[in-house]
C-alpha positions in Angstrom: 110.9 154.8 86.7 112.6 155.8 89.9 109.5 156.3 92.0 107.8 153.1 90.7 106.7 150.8 93.5 107.9 147.2 93.7 104.6 145.6 94.5 101.3 147.0 93.2 98.8 147.9 95.9 95.0 147.9 95.8 94.0 151.6 95.8 90.5 152.9 96.0 89.6 156.6 95.2 86.0 157.8 95.7 84.8 160.3 93.2 87.5 159.5 90.8 85.7 160.1 87.5 86.8 163.8 87.0 88.8 166.7 88.5 91.2 166.1 91.3 90.0 162.5 91.9 90.7 161.6 88.2 94.3 163.1 88.5 94.9 161.2 91.7 93.9 157.9 90.0 96.2 158.7 87.0 99.1 159.3 89.4 98.7 156.0 91.2 98.3 154.2 87.9 101.6 155.9 86.7 103.3 154.5 89.8 102.2 151.0 89.1 99.3 150.5 91.5 96.0 148.6 90.9 93.5 151.5 90.9 89.7 151.5 91.4 87.6 154.6 91.4 84.0 155.2 92.3 81.4 157.4 90.5 77.7 157.6 91.0 77.1 156.3 87.5 79.8 153.7 87.4 81.2 155.4 84.4 84.3 157.5 83.9 87.8 157.2 85.4 91.1 157.0 83.6 92.1 154.2 81.3 93.5 151.3 83.3 91.4 152.0 86.4 88.4 149.9 87.5 85.3 152.1 87.8 82.6 150.9 90.1 79.2 152.6 90.9 78.9 153.9 94.4 77.0 156.5 96.4 78.9 157.4 99.5 75.6 158.4 101.3 74.6 154.7 101.1 76.3 152.1 103.2 74.8 149.3 101.1 76.1 150.9 97.9 79.6 151.2 99.5 79.5 147.6 100.7 78.9 146.4 97.1 81.6 148.7 95.7 84.2 147.6 98.2 83.4 144.0 97.6 83.8 144.4 93.8 87.1 146.2 94.2 88.5 143.6 96.6 87.4 140.7 94.3 89.2 142.4 91.4 92.3 143.8 93.1 92.6 142.3 96.6 92.1 144.0 100.0 92.3 147.8 99.8 95.6 149.1 101.1 95.2 152.7 100.1 92.0 154.7 100.4 91.6 158.2 99.0 88.2 159.7 100.2 87.6 162.3 97.6 83.9 162.3 96.8 82.3 165.6 97.7 79.6 168.1 96.8 79.0 171.8 97.3 75.7 173.7 97.8 76.7 177.3 98.5 74.4 179.7 100.2 74.9 182.5 102.7 74.1 181.3 106.3 70.9 183.2 106.6 69.5 181.5 103.5 71.0 178.1 104.0 68.4 175.4 104.6 68.8 172.6 107.1 68.6 170.2 104.2 71.4 171.9 102.4 73.7 171.7 105.4 72.7 168.1 106.1 73.2 166.9 102.5 76.7 168.4 102.2 77.7 166.9 105.6 76.2 163.5 104.7 78.3 163.3 101.5 81.5 164.9 102.4 81.9 164.0 106.1 79.7 161.1 106.9 80.5 159.6 103.4 84.2 159.7 104.3 83.4 157.9 107.6 81.4 155.2 105.8 84.2 154.6 103.4 87.0 154.5 106.0 85.0 152.1 108.1 84.6 149.6 105.3 88.3 149.4 104.5 90.0 149.4 107.9 89.5 145.7 108.7 91.6 144.5 105.9 94.3 147.2 106.7 94.3 146.0 110.3 94.8 142.4 109.2 97.7 143.4 107.0 99.1 145.8 109.7 99.5 148.4 107.0 97.3 151.0 105.3 97.0 154.6 104.1 93.9 156.7 104.5 94.0 160.0 102.7 91.0 162.3 103.2 90.7 165.1 100.6 89.9 168.3 102.6 90.0 171.9 101.5 91.7 175.1 102.5 88.1 176.3 103.2 87.8 173.8 106.0 90.2 175.8 108.2 90.4 179.2 106.5 86.6 179.6 106.0 84.7 181.0 103.1 81.5 183.1 102.9 78.6 181.1 101.6 80.2 177.8 102.5 79.2 177.1 106.2 78.1 173.6 105.2 81.2 172.8 103.0 83.6 174.3 105.5 82.1 172.3 108.4 82.2 169.1 106.4 85.9 169.6 105.4 87.0 170.7 108.9 85.4 167.5 110.3 87.7 165.3 108.3 90.6 166.4 110.5 88.7 164.9 113.5 88.3 161.6 111.6 92.0 161.5 110.6 93.2 162.3 114.2 90.9 159.9 116.0 91.7 157.2 113.5 95.4 157.8 114.0 94.9 157.4 117.8 93.0 154.2 117.3 95.1 152.5 114.5 98.5 154.2 114.5 100.1 151.3 116.2 99.0 149.0 113.4 101.0 150.6 110.6 98.0 152.6 109.4 98.2 156.4 108.7 95.3 158.8 108.3 95.9 162.3 106.9 94.1 165.2 105.3 95.3 166.7 102.1 93.8 170.2 101.8 93.8 171.7 98.3 93.3 175.4 97.6 92.0 176.7 94.3 92.6 174.1 91.6 92.3 174.4 87.8 89.2 172.3 87.2 85.9 172.7 85.3 84.5 174.3 88.4 87.1 177.1 88.6 87.1 177.5 84.8 83.4 178.4 85.0 84.1 181.4 87.3 84.0 184.9 85.8 87.4 186.2 84.8 87.3 189.1 87.4 86.4 186.5 90.1 89.3 184.3 89.1 91.6 187.3 89.2 90.5 188.3 92.7 91.1 184.8 94.0 94.6 184.7 92.4 95.4 188.0 94.0 94.8 186.4 97.5 97.0 183.5 96.7 100.7 184.1 97.4 101.7 181.8 94.5 99.6 184.0 92.2 97.9 181.1 90.4 95.6 178.1 90.7 97.2 174.6 91.1 97.1 171.9 88.5 95.2 168.8 89.7 98.4 166.9 89.2 100.1 169.0 91.9 97.6 167.7 94.4 97.8 164.2 93.0 101.6 164.0 93.6 101.2 165.1 97.2 98.5 162.4 97.8 100.7 159.8 96.3 103.6 160.8 98.5 101.4 160.7 101.7 100.3 157.2 100.7 103.8 156.0 100.1 106.2 154.1 102.3 108.3 157.3 102.6 105.5 158.9 104.5 105.1 156.1 107.1 105.7 158.4 110.0 103.2 161.2 109.0 99.8 160.7 110.5 97.0 162.9 111.8 98.3 165.8 109.7 96.8 168.4 107.4 99.0 168.9 104.3 98.0 172.1 102.5 98.4 172.3 98.7 97.1 175.9 98.4 99.9 178.1 97.2 100.1 179.7 100.7 96.5 180.8 100.8 95.7 179.3 104.2 99.1 179.7 105.8 99.0 177.8 109.0 95.3 177.7 109.5 
């Protein structure tokens, strides 16, 4: 295969048991990498991937997961921080707890995971950190103040990490999907789906595989000079935000 890699890398994808994370795991497997995914239950993930239980809101849980992955596949060279939750409510009705829970999973959870893999990347003087953001993080969306804030914050992590570790061969980027064909969007009413598609210049939702291929590219040697960037995969919905 022309895009197959010469030496398999140890890849960790959080939240890889379904949806976009599952498709990303499949893409790295297709390219010949050693892939591990986390899920809360320790179940799921594509065939050929190692699935470990992890809760990104718990440092101890992540310590155990990273240790298990590194024992099986070696030091992690590619991290895709994908685990995330939503809890949509209009601002006036949103509780402090709702805001804090979404931030703790999506933003602080990404920080916890990045922190636990960078030592081995620094030793190797090579690493790829890909944070899965959202068009909502910069474009905004009613009822998603918590989710938008959590995804916007990932850019700060990527850019500060780039400033700190860019000279060590480590890149950190945000891939920001728009509306993707997953179980979540399939559950939306048909008229709601139609209104969303009308706002997207491409006129359709993306396949999860379209996001996965962009993530794989950003994690490749070909993208070694891209860092601190937001790469939108949104069919033009956010356009420059």
